VOGU-3710 file (C-alpha; in Angstrom, 3 decimals, decimal comma):
1> xxxxxxxxxx> -114,602/105,959/38,538  -111,737/104,281/40,455  -113,519/100,915/40,317  -114,237/101,319/36,588  -110,545/101,937/35,919  -109,590/98,964/38,104  -112,070/96,719/36,298  -110,616/97,809/32,967  -107,066/97,078/34,101  -108,148/93,688/35,466
11> xxxxxxxxxx> -109,801/92,850/32,144  -106,699/93,779/30,145  -104,312/91,888/32,435  -106,533/88,819/32,572  -106,876/88,811/28,783  -103,196/89,411/27,991  -101,744/87,083/30,601  -104,577/84,572/31,121  -104,750/85,194/34,871  -107,472/85,394/37,467
21> xxxxxxxxxx> -107,242/87,792/40,376  -107,554/86,369/43,866  -110,716/88,032/45,152  -110,070/86,978/48,751  -106,603/88,558/48,677  -107,951/91,702/47,040  -110,671/92,039/49,688  -108,143/91,536/52,483  -105,819/94,161/50,968  -108,711/96,600/50,693
31> xxxxxxxxxx> -109,458/96,064/54,396  -105,915/97,035/55,429  -105,647/100,386/57,185  -102,183/101,382/55,981  -99,258/100,398/53,776  -97,558/98,557/56,612  -100,519/96,210/56,922  -100,568/95,680/53,158  -96,842/94,916/53,203  -97,200/92,372/56,020
41> xxxxxxxxxx> -100,157/90,768/54,286  -98,127/90,450/51,086  -95,262/88,800/52,936  -97,575/86,336/54,672  -99,419/85,582/51,432  -96,144/84,984/49,575  -94,889/82,655/52,319  -98,086/80,614/52,136  -97,968/80,368/48,329  -94,270/79,442/48,321
51> xxxxxxxxxx> -94,838/76,715/50,925  -97,613/75,295/48,736  -95,349/75,347/45,685  -92,533/73,610/47,549  -94,926/71,001/48,945  -96,151/70,219/45,432  -92,596/69,455/44,307  -91,477/72,673/42,627  -87,670/72,326/42,469  -86,786/75,997/42,966
61> xxxxxxxxxx> -88,190/79,451/43,639  -87,025/82,693/42,038  -87,802/86,115/43,503  -87,597/89,570/41,935  -86,648/92,170/44,509  -87,447/95,324/42,531  -84,693/97,032/44,526  -86,082/96,163/47,966  -84,772/92,843/49,218  -85,903/92,948/52,866
71> xxxxxxxxxx> -89,322/91,492/51,967  -87,649/88,628/50,126  -85,320/88,043/53,057  -88,329/87,727/55,382  -90,044/85,295/52,985  -86,903/83,182/52,431  -86,219/83,071/56,172  -89,551/81,318/56,651  -89,007/78,892/53,775  -85,405/77,724/54,077
//
């Protein structure tokens, strides 16, 4: 049931926003043992993606904190 719901959400998001989900990232998240591991993985993934964007010439990056800026601080510390 959980997977059916997830597949439905993925289908709606992909259709509405024309996106593909990163299967490798999803599998790595699913392998995490706790929220702390998921959080660290997200930070590392974001750093990698931001470095790629900067290397390809993107002139600026904009982050949404959603009320918790320590993750963004950790990402920005690695980038700038």
